[in-house]
All heavy atoms as a GROMACS GRO file, in nm:
protein
  551
    1MET      N    1  -8.578  -4.182  -2.940
    1MET     CA    2  -8.716  -4.136  -2.972
    1MET      C    3  -8.743  -4.017  -2.864
    1MET      O    4  -8.721  -4.030  -2.747
    1MET     CB    5  -8.820  -4.245  -2.936
    1MET     CG    6  -8.952  -4.213  -2.982
    1MET     SD    7  -9.060  -4.349  -2.991
    1MET     CE    8  -8.969  -4.462  -3.086
    2LYS      N    9  -8.790  -3.911  -2.921
    2LYS     CA   10  -8.816  -3.788  -2.834
    2LYS      C   11  -8.942  -3.807  -2.760
    2LYS      O   12  -9.051  -3.830  -2.816
    2LYS     CB   13  -8.819  -3.673  -2.940
    2LYS     CG   14  -8.843  -3.535  -2.865
    2LYS     CD   15  -8.847  -3.424  -2.970
    2LYS     CE   16  -8.876  -3.295  -2.901
    2LYS     NZ   17  -8.892  -3.189  -2.995
    3SER      N   18  -8.939  -3.778  -2.625
    3SER     CA   19  -9.056  -3.783  -2.541
    3SER      C   20  -9.072  -3.656  -2.464
    3SER      O   21  -9.135  -3.656  -2.359
    3SER     CB   22  -9.061  -3.912  -2.457
    3SER     OG   23  -8.953  -3.911  -2.364
    4THR      N   24  -8.994  -3.557  -2.489
    4THR     CA   25  -9.004  -3.422  -2.422
    4THR      C   26  -9.030  -3.321  -2.526
    4THR      O   27  -9.001  -3.340  -2.642
    4THR     CB   28  -8.872  -3.397  -2.349
    4THR    OG1   29  -8.760  -3.385  -2.437
    4THR    CG2   30  -8.844  -3.488  -2.239
    5VAL      N   31  -9.093  -3.217  -2.482
    5VAL     CA   32  -9.127  -3.099  -2.567
    5VAL      C   33  -9.077  -2.975  -2.504
    5VAL      O   34  -9.044  -2.972  -2.384
    5VAL     CB   35  -9.282  -3.093  -2.600
    5VAL    CG1   36  -9.322  -3.211  -2.678
    5VAL    CG2   37  -9.355  -3.077  -2.474
    6LYS      N   38  -9.064  -2.859  -2.579
    6LYS     CA   39  -9.016  -2.734  -2.532
    6LYS      C   40  -9.135  -2.642  -2.516
    6LYS      O   41  -9.212  -2.633  -2.610
    6LYS     CB   42  -8.914  -2.679  -2.625
    6LYS     CG   43  -8.859  -2.550  -2.577
    6LYS     CD   44  -8.749  -2.505  -2.662
    6LYS     CE   45  -8.690  -2.370  -2.608
    6LYS     NZ   46  -8.560  -2.337  -2.684
    7CYS      N   47  -9.139  -2.561  -2.407
    7CYS     CA   48  -9.253  -2.466  -2.390
    7CYS      C   49  -9.218  -2.342  -2.465
    7CYS      O   50  -9.114  -2.280  -2.441
    7CYS     CB   51  -9.265  -2.437  -2.241
    7CYS     SG   52  -9.396  -2.309  -2.205
    8PRO      N   53  -9.306  -2.292  -2.550
    8PRO     CA   54  -9.273  -2.173  -2.626
    8PRO      C   55  -9.286  -2.045  -2.532
    8PRO      O   56  -9.228  -1.946  -2.568
    8PRO     CB   57  -9.375  -2.167  -2.726
    8PRO     CG   58  -9.499  -2.257  -2.680
    8PRO     CD   59  -9.434  -2.357  -2.588
    9ARG      N   60  -9.356  -2.059  -2.417
    9ARG     CA   61  -9.370  -1.941  -2.333
    9ARG      C   62  -9.241  -1.921  -2.247
    9ARG      O   63  -9.181  -1.809  -2.241
    9ARG     CB   64  -9.493  -1.954  -2.246
    9ARG     CG   65  -9.510  -1.820  -2.151
    9ARG     CD   66  -9.612  -1.832  -2.048
    9ARG     NE   67  -9.747  -1.826  -2.102
    9ARG     CZ   68  -9.853  -1.854  -2.035
    9ARG    NH1   69  -9.840  -1.885  -1.899
    9ARG    NH2   70  -9.974  -1.849  -2.094
   10CYS      N   71  -9.207  -2.019  -2.168
   10CYS     CA   72  -9.096  -2.003  -2.077
   10CYS      C   73  -8.972  -2.067  -2.121
   10CYS      O   74  -8.852  -2.045  -2.056
   10CYS     CB   75  -9.129  -2.060  -1.934
   10CYS     SG   76  -9.142  -2.242  -1.929
   11GLY      N   77  -8.970  -2.146  -2.230
   11GLY     CA   78  -8.847  -2.205  -2.288
   11GLY      C   79  -8.802  -2.332  -2.227
   11GLY      O   80  -8.704  -2.397  -2.262
   12ALA      N   81  -8.877  -2.382  -2.116
   12ALA     CA   82  -8.844  -2.517  -2.055
   12ALA      C   83  -8.849  -2.624  -2.157
   12ALA      O   84  -8.939  -2.630  -2.234
   12ALA     CB   85  -8.939  -2.544  -1.942
   13ASP      N   86  -8.735  -2.708  -2.164
   13ASP     CA   87  -8.731  -2.803  -2.258
   13ASP      C   88  -8.738  -2.942  -2.211
   13ASP      O   89  -8.694  -3.048  -2.272
   13ASP     CB   90  -8.606  -2.798  -2.358
   13ASP     CG   91  -8.484  -2.806  -2.273
   13ASP    OD1   92  -8.488  -2.816  -2.149
   13ASP    OD2   93  -8.373  -2.794  -2.340
   14ASP      N   94  -8.781  -2.960  -2.082
   14ASP     CA   95  -8.792  -3.084  -2.018
   14ASP      C   96  -8.927  -3.136  -1.980
   14ASP      O   97  -8.956  -3.221  -1.898
   14ASP     CB   98  -8.716  -3.073  -1.878
   14ASP     CG   99  -8.777  -2.974  -1.790
   14ASP    OD1  100  -8.854  -2.888  -1.828
   14ASP    OD2  101  -8.744  -2.984  -1.667
   15ILE      N  102  -9.026  -3.089  -2.065
   15ILE     CA  103  -9.170  -3.119  -2.038
   15ILE      C  104  -9.194  -3.269  -2.096
   15ILE      O  105  -9.189  -3.291  -2.226
   15ILE     CB  106  -9.264  -3.029  -2.102
   15ILE    CG1  107  -9.237  -2.886  -2.049
   15ILE    CG2  108  -9.410  -3.061  -2.067
   15ILE    CD1  109  -9.296  -2.771  -2.123
   16ASP      N  110  -9.213  -3.370  -2.019
   16ASP     CA  111  -9.233  -3.509  -2.060
   16ASP      C  112  -9.372  -3.518  -2.116
   16ASP      O  113  -9.471  -3.491  -2.044
   16ASP     CB  114  -9.209  -3.605  -1.938
   16ASP     CG  115  -9.195  -3.742  -1.978
   16ASP    OD1  116  -9.252  -3.779  -2.080
   16ASP    OD2  117  -9.130  -3.813  -1.906
   17VAL      N  118  -9.380  -3.567  -2.236
   17VAL     CA  119  -9.519  -3.588  -2.298
   17VAL      C  120  -9.599  -3.690  -2.215
   17VAL      O  121  -9.726  -3.707  -2.233
   17VAL     CB  122  -9.512  -3.630  -2.448
   17VAL    CG1  123  -9.450  -3.516  -2.526
   17VAL    CG2  124  -9.437  -3.762  -2.464
   18ARG      N  125  -9.540  -3.772  -2.129
   18ARG     CA  126  -9.606  -3.876  -2.049
   18ARG      C  127  -9.698  -3.807  -1.937
   18ARG      O  128  -9.766  -3.868  -1.872
   18ARG     CB  129  -9.514  -3.978  -1.997
   18ARG     CG  130  -9.464  -4.073  -2.105
   18ARG     CD  131  -9.353  -4.163  -2.054
   18ARG     NE  132  -9.237  -4.078  -2.032
   18ARG     CZ  133  -9.119  -4.131  -2.017
   18ARG    NH1  134  -9.101  -4.260  -2.024
   18ARG    NH2  135  -9.009  -4.055  -2.003
   19THR      N  136  -9.673  -3.666  -1.924
   19THR     CA  137  -9.756  -3.594  -1.828
   19THR      C  138  -9.873  -3.525  -1.899
   19THR      O  139  -9.914  -3.413  -1.855
   19THR     CB  140  -9.674  -3.496  -1.751
   19THR    OG1  141  -9.614  -3.395  -1.850
   19THR    CG2  142  -9.560  -3.565  -1.678
   20PHE      N  143  -9.923  -3.576  -2.004
   20PHE     CA  144 -10.020  -3.510  -2.085
   20PHE      C  145 -10.157  -3.499  -2.016
   20PHE      O  146 -10.191  -3.577  -1.928
   20PHE     CB  147 -10.047  -3.591  -2.219
   20PHE     CG  148 -10.084  -3.739  -2.200
   20PHE    CD1  149 -10.214  -3.771  -2.182
   20PHE    CD2  150  -9.989  -3.837  -2.205
   20PHE    CE1  151 -10.253  -3.904  -2.166
   20PHE    CE2  152 -10.022  -3.966  -2.191
   20PHE     CZ  153 -10.156  -4.004  -2.166
   21ASP      N  154 -10.226  -3.387  -2.049
   21ASP     CA  155 -10.364  -3.369  -1.997
   21ASP      C  156 -10.464  -3.462  -2.077
   21ASP      O  157 -10.551  -3.520  -2.026
   21ASP     CB  158 -10.404  -3.229  -2.010
   21ASP     CG  159 -10.323  -3.130  -1.926
   21ASP    OD1  160 -10.266  -3.173  -1.819
   21ASP    OD2  161 -10.299  -3.016  -1.979
   22SER      N  162 -10.434  -3.468  -2.214
   22SER     CA  163 -10.518  -3.542  -2.302
   22SER      C  164 -10.432  -3.583  -2.425
   22SER      O  165 -10.329  -3.521  -2.451
   22SER     CB  166 -10.642  -3.473  -2.340
   22SER     OG  167 -10.615  -3.362  -2.420
   23MET      N  168 -10.472  -3.686  -2.492
   23MET     CA  169 -10.396  -3.740  -2.604
   23MET      C  170 -10.494  -3.789  -2.708
   23MET      O  171 -10.585  -3.865  -2.678
   23MET     CB  172 -10.307  -3.842  -2.566
   23MET     CG  173 -10.222  -3.911  -2.663
   23MET     SD  174 -10.098  -4.031  -2.613
   23MET     CE  175 -10.195  -4.153  -2.516
   24MET      N  176 -10.473  -3.754  -2.836
   24MET     CA  177 -10.544  -3.807  -2.949
   24MET      C  178 -10.452  -3.895  -3.023
   24MET      O  179 -10.354  -3.854  -3.081
   24MET     CB  180 -10.596  -3.696  -3.039
   24MET     CG  181 -10.677  -3.746  -3.157
   24MET     SD  182 -10.723  -3.610  -3.271
   24MET     CE  183 -10.819  -3.508  -3.167
   25VAL      N  184 -10.488  -4.025  -3.027
   25VAL     CA  185 -10.386  -4.128  -3.096
   25VAL      C  186 -10.421  -4.112  -3.241
   25VAL      O  187 -10.538  -4.127  -3.282
   25VAL     CB  188 -10.416  -4.270  -3.044
   25VAL    CG1  189 -10.337  -4.359  -3.117
   25VAL    CG2  190 -10.389  -4.273  -2.890
   26LEU      N  191 -10.322  -4.095  -3.315
   26LEU     CA  192 -10.330  -4.082  -3.465
   26LEU      C  193 -10.288  -4.214  -3.535
   26LEU      O  194 -10.351  -4.256  -3.641
   26LEU     CB  195 -10.241  -3.973  -3.527
   26LEU     CG  196 -10.281  -3.829  -3.458
   26LEU    CD1  197 -10.173  -3.724  -3.510
   26LEU    CD2  198 -10.418  -3.780  -3.480
   27ARG      N  199 -10.189  -4.277  -3.480
   27ARG     CA  200 -10.136  -4.409  -3.524
   27ARG      C  201 -10.098  -4.487  -3.403
   27ARG      O  202 -10.100  -4.430  -3.295
   27ARG     CB  203 -10.025  -4.394  -3.620
   27ARG     CG  204 -10.050  -4.308  -3.745
   27ARG     CD  205  -9.926  -4.313  -3.842
   27ARG     NE  206  -9.803  -4.314  -3.768
   27ARG     CZ  207  -9.690  -4.264  -3.818
   27ARG    NH1  208  -9.698  -4.201  -3.935
   27ARG    NH2  209  -9.576  -4.274  -3.757
   28ALA      N  210 -10.053  -4.609  -3.418
   28ALA     CA  211 -10.010  -4.685  -3.309
   28ALA      C  212  -9.880  -4.624  -3.242
   28ALA      O  213  -9.851  -4.651  -3.128
   28ALA     CB  214  -9.980  -4.828  -3.351
   29ASP      N  215  -9.805  -4.546  -3.319
   29ASP     CA  216  -9.688  -4.476  -3.264
   29ASP      C  217  -9.677  -4.325  -3.266
   29ASP      O  218  -9.585  -4.266  -3.222
   29ASP     CB  219  -9.566  -4.527  -3.353
   29ASP     CG  220  -9.580  -4.482  -3.499
   29ASP    OD1  221  -9.688  -4.445  -3.543
   29ASP    OD2  222  -9.470  -4.475  -3.565
   30MET      N  223  -9.793  -4.269  -3.300
   30MET     CA  224  -9.804  -4.118  -3.309
   30MET      C  225  -9.924  -4.071  -3.240
   30MET      O  226 -10.032  -4.124  -3.261
   30MET     CB  227  -9.792  -4.078  -3.460
   30MET     CG  228  -9.779  -3.927  -3.482
   30MET     SD  229  -9.625  -3.856  -3.440
   30MET     CE  230  -9.521  -3.937  -3.552
   31ALA      N  231  -9.915  -3.943  -3.168
   31ALA     CA  232 -10.032  -3.885  -3.109
   31ALA      C  233 -10.014  -3.741  -3.103
   31ALA      O  234  -9.908  -3.684  -3.117
   31ALA     CB  235 -10.041  -3.951  -2.967
   32LEU      N  236 -10.130  -3.664  -3.084
   32LEU     CA  237 -10.132  -3.533  -3.066
   32LEU      C  238 -10.154  -3.517  -2.901
   32LEU      O  239 -10.262  -3.559  -2.862
   32LEU     CB  240 -10.244  -3.463  -3.136
   32LEU     CG  241 -10.258  -3.314  -3.118
   32LEU    CD1  242 -10.131  -3.243  -3.170
   32LEU    CD2  243 -10.378  -3.266  -3.192
   33TYR      N  244 -10.062  -3.449  -2.843
   33TYR     CA  245 -10.069  -3.439  -2.689
   33TYR      C  246 -10.119  -3.298  -2.667
   33TYR      O  247 -10.066  -3.198  -2.724
   33TYR     CB  248  -9.928  -3.458  -2.633
   33TYR     CG  249  -9.869  -3.591  -2.651
   33TYR    CD1  250  -9.798  -3.615  -2.761
   33TYR    CD2  251  -9.895  -3.687  -2.561
   33TYR    CE1  252  -9.739  -3.742  -2.785
   33TYR    CE2  253  -9.837  -3.814  -2.572
   33TYR     CZ  254  -9.762  -3.837  -2.684
   33TYR     OH  255  -9.706  -3.965  -2.701
   34ALA      N  256 -10.205  -3.286  -2.566
   34ALA     CA  257 -10.232  -3.150  -2.503
   34ALA      C  258 -10.181  -3.160  -2.358
   34ALA      O  259 -10.203  -3.256  -2.291
   34ALA     CB  260 -10.382  -3.124  -2.502
   35LEU      N  261 -10.094  -3.073  -2.321
   35LEU     CA  262 -10.037  -3.078  -2.186
   35LEU      C  263 -10.009  -2.937  -2.127
   35LEU      O  264 -10.029  -2.837  -2.199
   35LEU     CB  265  -9.906  -3.150  -2.190
   35LEU     CG  266  -9.791  -3.118  -2.286
   35LEU    CD1  267  -9.660  -3.175  -2.226
   35LEU    CD2  268  -9.816  -3.169  -2.419
   36THR      N  269  -9.983  -2.928  -2.004
   36THR     CA  270  -9.965  -2.804  -1.925
   36THR      C  271  -9.819  -2.803  -1.891
   36THR      O  272  -9.771  -2.899  -1.831
   36THR     CB  273 -10.060  -2.795  -1.802
   36THR    OG1  274 -10.194  -2.813  -1.846
   36THR    CG2  275 -10.037  -2.669  -1.735
   37CYS      N  276  -9.752  -2.691  -1.903
   37CYS     CA  277  -9.614  -2.674  -1.873
   37CYS      C  278  -9.604  -2.675  -1.713
   37CYS      O  279  -9.680  -2.583  -1.657
   37CYS     CB  280  -9.553  -2.547  -1.932
   37CYS     SG  281  -9.393  -2.512  -1.866
   38PRO      N  282  -9.532  -2.745  -1.656
   38PRO     CA  283  -9.522  -2.742  -1.506
   38PRO      C  284  -9.448  -2.616  -1.448
   38PRO      O  285  -9.456  -2.595  -1.338
   38PRO     CB  286  -9.449  -2.873  -1.476
   38PRO     CG  287  -9.369  -2.906  -1.589
   38PRO     CD  288  -9.442  -2.857  -1.710
   39HIS      N  289  -9.375  -2.558  -1.537
   39HIS     CA  290  -9.298  -2.438  -1.494
   39HIS      C  291  -9.378  -2.310  -1.495
   39HIS      O  292  -9.368  -2.220  -1.414
   39HIS     CB  293  -9.170  -2.421  -1.579
   39HIS     CG  294  -9.089  -2.547  -1.584
   39HIS    ND1  295  -9.011  -2.586  -1.480
   39HIS    CD2  296  -9.071  -2.641  -1.683
   39HIS    CE1  297  -8.946  -2.704  -1.497
   39HIS    NE2  298  -8.990  -2.738  -1.626
   40CYS      N  299  -9.463  -2.291  -1.604
   40CYS     CA  300  -9.536  -2.162  -1.619
   40CYS      C  301  -9.684  -2.178  -1.634
   40CYS      O  302  -9.761  -2.078  -1.658
   40CYS     CB  303  -9.471  -2.083  -1.732
   40CYS     SG  304  -9.510  -2.148  -1.899
   41ALA      N  305  -9.730  -2.310  -1.636
   41ALA     CA  306  -9.875  -2.343  -1.658
   41ALA      C  307  -9.934  -2.305  -1.793
   41ALA      O  308 -10.053  -2.304  -1.806
   41ALA     CB  309  -9.960  -2.281  -1.544
   42ALA      N  310  -9.844  -2.291  -1.885
   42ALA     CA  311  -9.898  -2.266  -2.027
   42ALA      C  312  -9.955  -2.389  -2.077
   42ALA      O  313  -9.911  -2.496  -2.052
   42ALA     CB  314  -9.780  -2.218  -2.114
   43LYS      N  315 -10.066  -2.377  -2.156
   43LYS     CA  316 -10.137  -2.488  -2.219
   43LYS      C  317 -10.065  -2.501  -2.359
   43LYS      O  318 -10.050  -2.398  -2.434
   43LYS     CB  319 -10.282  -2.454  -2.234
   43LYS     CG  320 -10.355  -2.446  -2.108
   43LYS     CD  321 -10.375  -2.572  -2.034
   43LYS     CE  322 -10.458  -2.548  -1.905
   43LYS     NZ  323 -10.448  -2.674  -1.822
   44LEU      N  324 -10.014  -2.627  -2.390
   44LEU     CA  325  -9.961  -2.636  -2.515
   44LEU      C  326  -9.998  -2.774  -2.574
   44LEU      O  327 -10.050  -2.859  -2.506
   44LEU     CB  328  -9.805  -2.628  -2.505
   44LEU     CG  329  -9.731  -2.696  -2.398
   44LEU    CD1  330  -9.603  -2.763  -2.451
   44LEU    CD2  331  -9.683  -2.593  -2.293
   45SER      N  332  -9.969  -2.795  -2.705
   45SER     CA  333  -9.994  -2.918  -2.765
   45SER      C  334  -9.870  -2.955  -2.853
   45SER      O  335  -9.792  -2.868  -2.890
   45SER     CB  336 -10.125  -2.910  -2.856
   45SER     OG  337 -10.100  -2.818  -2.961
   46SER      N  338  -9.855  -3.083  -2.864
   46SER     CA  339  -9.740  -3.134  -2.942
   46SER      C  340  -9.771  -3.256  -3.014
   46SER      O  341  -9.844  -3.337  -2.970
   46SER     CB  342  -9.629  -3.161  -2.843
   46SER     OG  343  -9.511  -3.222  -2.905
   47LEU      N  344  -9.732  -3.262  -3.136
   47LEU     CA  345  -9.742  -3.380  -3.218
   47LEU      C  346  -9.622  -3.463  -3.206
   47LEU      O  347  -9.508  -3.405  -3.223
   47LEU     CB  348  -9.759  -3.347  -3.362
   47LEU     CG  349  -9.779  -3.464  -3.466
   47LEU    CD1  350  -9.898  -3.538  -3.437
   47LEU    CD2  351  -9.771  -3.411  -3.607
   48GLY      N  352  -9.628  -3.586  -3.154
   48GLY     CA  353  -9.504  -3.661  -3.131
   48GLY      C  354  -9.523  -3.802  -3.120
   48GLY      O  355  -9.640  -3.856  -3.120
   49ALA      N  356  -9.410  -3.879  -3.098
   49ALA     CA  357  -9.425  -4.020  -3.084
   49ALA      C  358  -9.482  -4.064  -2.948
   49ALA      O  359  -9.457  -3.985  -2.850
   49ALA     CB  360  -9.291  -4.077  -3.100
   50ILE      N  361  -9.558  -4.170  -2.950
   50ILE     CA  362  -9.605  -4.213  -2.820
   50ILE      C  363  -9.478  -4.284  -2.750
   50ILE      O  364  -9.413  -4.373  -2.812
   50ILE     CB  365  -9.712  -4.321  -2.846
   50ILE    CG1  366  -9.838  -4.246  -2.910
   50ILE    CG2  367  -9.752  -4.390  -2.708
   50ILE    CD1  368  -9.945  -4.343  -2.945
   51PRO      N  369  -9.444  -4.249  -2.629
   51PRO     CA  370  -9.332  -4.315  -2.565
   51PRO      C  371  -9.346  -4.465  -2.563
   51PRO      O  372  -9.465  -4.514  -2.543
   51PRO     CB  373  -9.331  -4.253  -2.426
   51PRO     CG  374  -9.400  -4.128  -2.442
   51PRO     CD  375  -9.506  -4.148  -2.545
   52PRO      N  376  -9.240  -4.538  -2.584
   52PRO     CA  377  -9.252  -4.692  -2.582
   52PRO      C  378  -9.321  -4.753  -2.459
   52PRO      O  379  -9.388  -4.843  -2.465
   52PRO     CB  380  -9.105  -4.736  -2.595
   52PRO     CG  381  -9.037  -4.620  -2.666
   52PRO     CD  382  -9.101  -4.496  -2.616
   53SER      N  383  -9.296  -4.681  -2.348
   53SER     CA  384  -9.348  -4.721  -2.224
   53SER      C  385  -9.503  -4.711  -2.227
   53SER      O  386  -9.577  -4.778  -2.132
   53SER     CB  387  -9.290  -4.649  -2.102
   53SER     OG  388  -9.317  -4.515  -2.112
   54LEU      N  389  -9.561  -4.631  -2.304
   54LEU     CA  390  -9.705  -4.616  -2.310
   54LEU      C  391  -9.778  -4.685  -2.421
   54LEU      O  392  -9.894  -4.695  -2.430
   54LEU     CB  393  -9.740  -4.467  -2.326
   54LEU     CG  394  -9.728  -4.375  -2.203
   54LEU    CD1  395  -9.761  -4.236  -2.235
   54LEU    CD2  396  -9.816  -4.426  -2.090
   55ARG      N  397  -9.698  -4.721  -2.527
   55ARG     CA  398  -9.757  -4.784  -2.656
   55ARG      C  399  -9.855  -4.898  -2.625
   55ARG      O  400  -9.959  -4.895  -2.668
   55ARG     CB  401  -9.652  -4.821  -2.748
   55ARG     CG  402  -9.594  -4.706  -2.823
   55ARG     CD  403  -9.519  -4.747  -2.935
   55ARG     NE  404  -9.453  -4.639  -2.987
   55ARG     CZ  405  -9.336  -4.634  -3.042
   55ARG    NH1  406  -9.277  -4.754  -3.070
   55ARG    NH2  407  -9.278  -4.518  -3.091
   56GLU      N  408  -9.811  -4.996  -2.546
   56GLU     CA  409  -9.901  -5.102  -2.526
   56GLU      C  410 -10.029  -5.070  -2.457
   56GLU      O  411 -10.136  -5.109  -2.497
   56GLU     CB  412  -9.827  -5.208  -2.446
   56GLU     CG  413  -9.905  -5.344  -2.428
   56GLU     CD  414  -9.822  -5.445  -2.358
   56GLU    OE1  415  -9.706  -5.459  -2.373
   56GLU    OE2  416  -9.881  -5.527  -2.267
   57GLU      N  417 -10.017  -4.984  -2.354
   57GLU     CA  418 -10.137  -4.941  -2.292
   57GLU      C  419 -10.233  -4.857  -2.376
   57GLU      O  420 -10.346  -4.872  -2.375
   57GLU     CB  421 -10.087  -4.847  -2.171
   57GLU     CG  422 -10.192  -4.799  -2.083
   57GLU     CD  423 -10.133  -4.715  -1.963
   57GLU    OE1  424 -10.032  -4.745  -1.918
   57GLU    OE2  425 -10.203  -4.620  -1.929
   58VAL      N  426 -10.170  -4.772  -2.463
   58VAL     CA  427 -10.250  -4.679  -2.551
   58VAL      C  428 -10.329  -4.768  -2.657
   58VAL      O  429 -10.444  -4.749  -2.679
   58VAL     CB  430 -10.169  -4.574  -2.613
   58VAL    CG1  431 -10.237  -4.510  -2.734
   58VAL    CG2  432 -10.123  -4.470  -2.508
   59VAL      N  433 -10.255  -4.861  -2.716
   59VAL     CA  434 -10.311  -4.945  -2.818
   59VAL      C  435 -10.418  -5.030  -2.757
   59VAL      O  436 -10.517  -5.046  -2.818
   59VAL     CB  437 -10.203  -5.023  -2.887
   59VAL    CG1  438 -10.262  -5.127  -2.982
   59VAL    CG2  439 -10.107  -4.935  -2.968
   60PHE      N  440 -10.401  -5.088  -2.647
   60PHE     CA  441 -10.506  -5.163  -2.582
   60PHE      C  442 -10.618  -5.086  -2.549
   60PHE      O  443 -10.734  -5.125  -2.569
   60PHE     CB  444 -10.447  -5.230  -2.448
   60PHE     CG  445 -10.535  -5.310  -2.378
   60PHE    CD1  446 -10.573  -5.445  -2.425
   60PHE    CD2  447 -10.599  -5.270  -2.257
   60PHE    CE1  448 -10.663  -5.526  -2.357
   60PHE    CE2  449 -10.693  -5.352  -2.199
   60PHE     CZ  450 -10.728  -5.476  -2.249
   61ALA      N  451 -10.606  -4.962  -2.502
   61ALA     CA  452 -10.719  -4.875  -2.469
   61ALA      C  453 -10.802  -4.842  -2.596
   61ALA      O  454 -10.920  -4.839  -2.592
   61ALA     CB  455 -10.678  -4.744  -2.392
   62ALA      N  456 -10.727  -4.813  -2.702
   62ALA     CA  457 -10.796  -4.784  -2.832
   62ALA      C  458 -10.870  -4.903  -2.882
   62ALA      O  459 -10.986  -4.895  -2.934
   62ALA     CB  460 -10.687  -4.742  -2.936
   63ILE      N  461 -10.816  -5.028  -2.862
   63ILE     CA  462 -10.892  -5.146  -2.912
   63ILE      C  463 -11.016  -5.164  -2.824
   63ILE      O  464 -11.117  -5.186  -2.879
   63ILE     CB  465 -10.805  -5.262  -2.901
   63ILE    CG1  466 -10.683  -5.260  -3.008
   63ILE    CG2  467 -10.881  -5.395  -2.916
   63ILE    CD1  468 -10.574  -5.363  -2.996
   64GLU      N  469 -10.999  -5.138  -2.695
   64GLU     CA  470 -11.113  -5.155  -2.610
   64GLU      C  471 -11.229  -5.048  -2.644
   64GLU      O  472 -11.339  -5.084  -2.651
   64GLU     CB  473 -11.079  -5.137  -2.461
   64GLU     CG  474 -11.031  -5.263  -2.389
   64GLU     CD  475 -11.024  -5.233  -2.238
   64GLU    OE1  476 -11.013  -5.116  -2.190
   64GLU    OE2  477 -11.036  -5.330  -2.172
   65LEU      N  478 -11.183  -4.929  -2.666
   65LEU     CA  479 -11.274  -4.826  -2.704
   65LEU      C  480 -11.348  -4.853  -2.831
   65LEU      O  481 -11.465  -4.844  -2.845
   65LEU     CB  482 -11.214  -4.686  -2.713
   65LEU     CG  483 -11.287  -4.573  -2.754
   65LEU    CD1  484 -11.404  -4.540  -2.657
   65LEU    CD2  485 -11.210  -4.440  -2.762
   66GLY      N  486 -11.274  -4.902  -2.938
   66GLY     CA  487 -11.331  -4.939  -3.068
   66GLY      C  488 -11.426  -5.058  -3.046
   66GLY      O  489 -11.531  -5.047  -3.108
   67ALA      N  490 -11.393  -5.156  -2.970
   67ALA     CA  491 -11.484  -5.267  -2.955
   67ALA      C  492 -11.609  -5.220  -2.888
   67ALA      O  493 -11.723  -5.269  -2.915
   67ALA     CB  494 -11.408  -5.372  -2.875
   68GLY      N  495 -11.604  -5.137  -2.785
   68GLY     CA  496 -11.721  -5.087  -2.714
   68GLY      C  497 -11.812  -5.007  -2.802
   68GLY      O  498 -11.931  -5.018  -2.793
   69MET      N  499 -11.752  -4.925  -2.897
   69MET     CA  500 -11.836  -4.845  -2.979
   69MET      C  501 -11.901  -4.939  -3.089
   69MET      O  502 -12.018  -4.931  -3.125
   69MET     CB  503 -11.743  -4.745  -3.055
   69MET     CG  504 -11.704  -4.638  -2.958
   69MET     SD  505 -11.583  -4.520  -3.045
   69MET     CE  506 -11.695  -4.448  -3.148
   70GLY      N  507 -11.827  -5.042  -3.136
   70GLY     CA  508 -11.886  -5.136  -3.240
   70GLY      C  509 -11.985  -5.219  -3.175
   70GLY      O  510 -12.071  -5.277  -3.249
   71ALA      N  511 -11.995  -5.244  -3.053
   71ALA     CA  512 -12.078  -5.334  -2.982
   71ALA      C  513 -12.231  -5.281  -3.009
   71ALA      O  514 -12.324  -5.358  -2.996
   71ALA     CB  515 -12.051  -5.359  -2.839
   72HIS      N  516 -12.248  -5.156  -3.023
   72HIS     CA  517 -12.378  -5.090  -3.022
   72HIS      C  518 -12.426  -5.082  -3.164
   72HIS      O  519 -12.537  -5.029  -3.189
   72HIS     CB  520 -12.378  -4.962  -2.948
   72HIS     CG  521 -12.337  -4.974  -2.802
   72HIS    ND1  522 -12.424  -5.032  -2.714
   72HIS    CD2  523 -12.238  -4.940  -2.737
   72HIS    CE1  524 -12.358  -5.035  -2.592
   72HIS    NE2  525 -12.246  -4.990  -2.613
   73GLU      N  526 -12.342  -5.111  -3.263
   73GLU     CA  527 -12.390  -5.091  -3.412
   73GLU      C  528 -12.504  -5.192  -3.434
   73GLU      O  529 -12.509  -5.302  -3.394
   73GLU     CB  530 -12.277  -5.117  -3.503
   73GLU     CG  531 -12.172  -5.008  -3.505
   73GLU     CD  532 -12.066  -5.028  -3.605
   73GLU    OE1  533 -12.076  -5.134  -3.682
   73GLU    OE2  534 -11.960  -4.966  -3.597
   74GLY      N  535 -12.599  -5.141  -3.514
   74GLY     CA  536 -12.710  -5.231  -3.555
   74GLY      C  537 -12.818  -5.257  -3.450
   74GLY      O  538 -12.919  -5.329  -3.474
   75THR      N  539 -12.809  -5.189  -3.340
   75THR     CA  540 -12.915  -5.216  -3.233
   75THR      C  541 -13.004  -5.096  -3.232
   75THR      O  542 -12.967  -4.985  -3.247
   75THR     CB  543 -12.855  -5.233  -3.093
   75THR    OG1  544 -12.780  -5.116  -3.060
   75THR    CG2  545 -12.770  -5.358  -3.093
   76SER      N  546 -13.138  -5.119  -3.229
   76SER     CA  547 -13.224  -5.012  -3.222
   76SER      C  548 -13.321  -5.022  -3.102
   76SER      O  549 -13.357  -5.126  -3.059
   76SER     CB  550 -13.313  -5.011  -3.348
   76SER     OG  551 -13.231  -5.011  -3.459
   0.00000   0.00000   0.00000
């Protein structure tokens, strides 16, 4: 499973998606990452698999967020 991306500006191909600035979870195993290249400071985004080491944490956070948002439904 790929957990690194390549910077289009400087060509560095060792940018670990686990160093993301932000992440939008699309599925339990897929996310859109926004990250900064540590070599040239370019801002980039990448669509990729959520690294196995982060999956449990990400899914748990998404469940917590969803539960928190649902808790306010129907209250006026």
